C-alpha positions in Angstrom: -0.1 -0.1 0.2 1.6 3.3 -1.2 2.4 5.9 1.8 0.1 8.9 1.3 1.3 12.9 3.1 -1.5 11.8 5.7 0.0 8.9 6.5 3.6 11.0 8.2 3.3 12.3 11.7 4.5 16.0 11.7 4.9 17.4 15.4 5.5 20.6 13.9 1.5 20.8 12.5 0.2 18.8 15.1 1.9 21.0 18.1 -1.6 22.7 19.0 -2.7 19.9 19.8 0.2 18.7 22.0 0.4 22.2 23.4 -2.3 21.2 26.7 -0.2 18.1 27.3 2.7 19.7 27.5 1.6 22.0 30.1 0.1 19.4 32.3 3.5 17.6 32.3 4.9 20.7 33.2 2.6 21.2 36.2 2.9 17.4 37.3 6.5 17.9 37.7 6.0 21.3 39.2 4.0 19.2 41.7 6.1 16.2 42.4 9.1 18.8 43.0 10.8 21.9 42.3 11.5 22.5 38.5 13.4 24.9 36.2 13.5 25.6 32.4 16.4 23.7 31.1 15.2 20.2 33.7 12.1 20.8 31.5 13.2 21.1 28.6 14.8 17.7 28.8 12.1 16.0 30.5 10.3 17.1 27.8 12.5 15.9 25.0 12.6 12.1 27.1 8.4 11.9 26.7 9.1 13.2 22.8 8.2 16.5 22.7 10.9 19.0 21.2 10.3 22.4 22.1 12.9 25.2 22.2 13.4 27.7 25.2 11.9 30.3 22.7 8.1 28.0 23.5 9.2 26.5 27.3 9.7 29.9 28.9 6.4 32.0 27.8 4.6 28.5 28.4 6.3 28.6 32.5 5.1 32.2 32.6 1.4 32.0 31.5 1.3 29.1 34.1 2.7 31.5 36.6 0.8 34.2 35.2 -2.3 32.4 36.3 -1.6 31.6 39.3 -0.6 27.7 38.4 3.2 28.0 39.2 4.9 30.3 41.2 8.4 31.2 40.8 11.6 32.3 42.8 15.4 32.8 41.8 17.8 30.5 43.5 21.7 31.1 42.9 23.5 27.9 41.0 27.0 28.7 41.3 27.7 31.6 39.4 24.3 32.0 37.9 21.1 32.6 39.1 18.1 30.1 37.8 14.1 30.8 37.8 12.8 27.6 40.1 9.5 27.1 39.4 6.7 25.4 41.9 2.9 24.5 41.3 0.6 26.7 44.0 -2.5 25.6 45.8 -4.2 26.2 42.8 -1.5 24.3 40.2 -2.1 21.7 42.2 -6.2 21.7 42.1 -6.3 22.2 38.3 -3.9 19.0 38.2 -6.0 16.5 40.3 -9.0 18.1 38.0 -7.3 17.6 34.8 -6.4 14.0 36.0 -10.4 13.2 36.0 -10.7 14.6 32.7 -7.1 12.7 31.1 -8.4 9.8 32.4 -11.9 9.9 30.4 -10.2 10.8 27.2 -8.1 8.3 27.6 -10.6 5.6 28.4 -12.1 7.0 25.1 -9.3 7.1 22.6 -8.6 3.9 23.6 -12.2 2.0 23.1 -11.6 3.3 19.6 -8.5 0.7 18.8 
């Protein structure tokens, strides 16, 4: 069977579909322990999300602005590093998202 262009997955084209998953992934890790940009870039890459710092940092700032994350600067050797933690609002949002994600996974797996 001949493959067509529609048979190939293009992560760049579908990025908007994954942006919510990336935000949830960030929030999940920020609930578990403090996070920082480079560490999250590496963690996301381990899961196949290849995003640039120019994409990640606005996501982190947006989550902070909405009250899901709080940030503090922490000295790391000679440089300062911005470290993020989940806020109580972020923890509640993640708990609610878990319910929705479970529902979605159930529906997605039914179709297989």
